[in-house]
N, C-alpha and C positions, 0 to 999 in steps of 0.2 A: 267290238260295237263297229258297227260299220256306218259311215256317214257320208256326205258330200259337201265339199268346201267350194266356194265359187271364189278365185282369185283374180284379180287383175291379170291381163295376158302379161305383161312384163316381169310381174312379181312370180308368177307361176314360172315363167321362163328361167328365172333367176335362180329361183328355189331348185328348179330340177337341175341346173348347172352346178350348182353348190353342192347338192346331194351326190351327184356323179363325182365330183371332186373328192368328197368324203368316202365314197364307195357305200353310201347308203340309199334306202329310197327315199322317194320324195316324202312318203307317209311317214316313215322314221323320224326325218328331218323336222316335219312337222310336230310329230309328237314330242321330239325333245324339246322344240322351240316352245310349245305351250306349257310344258312341265317346268321350264326354266322360268317362262313368264308369271306363271302361276306360283310358283315356290317363290320369287322373289318379292311377290305381293301377299304373300302369305303372314299369319299373326307370327310374333315373335316367339309364341309356345310352340309351335310346329318346328319339328327337326327337318332340317333341309340338308340334303347330301352336300357333300364337299363340292367345291367346284371341279376338282379332280377327277370326280366320279364321272362326269361328261365327256371329259378328256380321255380317260380309260375306256370309256364306251366306244367314242369314236374311234380310238387307235384299234380296238380290238376289230372294229368293223372293216377299218382301212387294211388291217393285216390279213382279215380273212379274203379280201379281194373284192372286186366289183359283184353288186348284185347281177345275178342273170336272170332276165325277165323273158317270157314266153311271149312271142308275139302272134 
């Protein structure tokens, strides 16, 4: 699903910088952050992935190398 998010300039810069450090796209970072935010606020009946799942996903992306973008 495609969508547009409008972010304050400073937040967008910080997000891009942090995503680059992790070796993921800003889109991937936003998806991870939104998922964590929603999961943290989900009813207790819902199964929430263990915190290590995010760390493993990021480690996998970091090992895979930086994201190459076409310009």
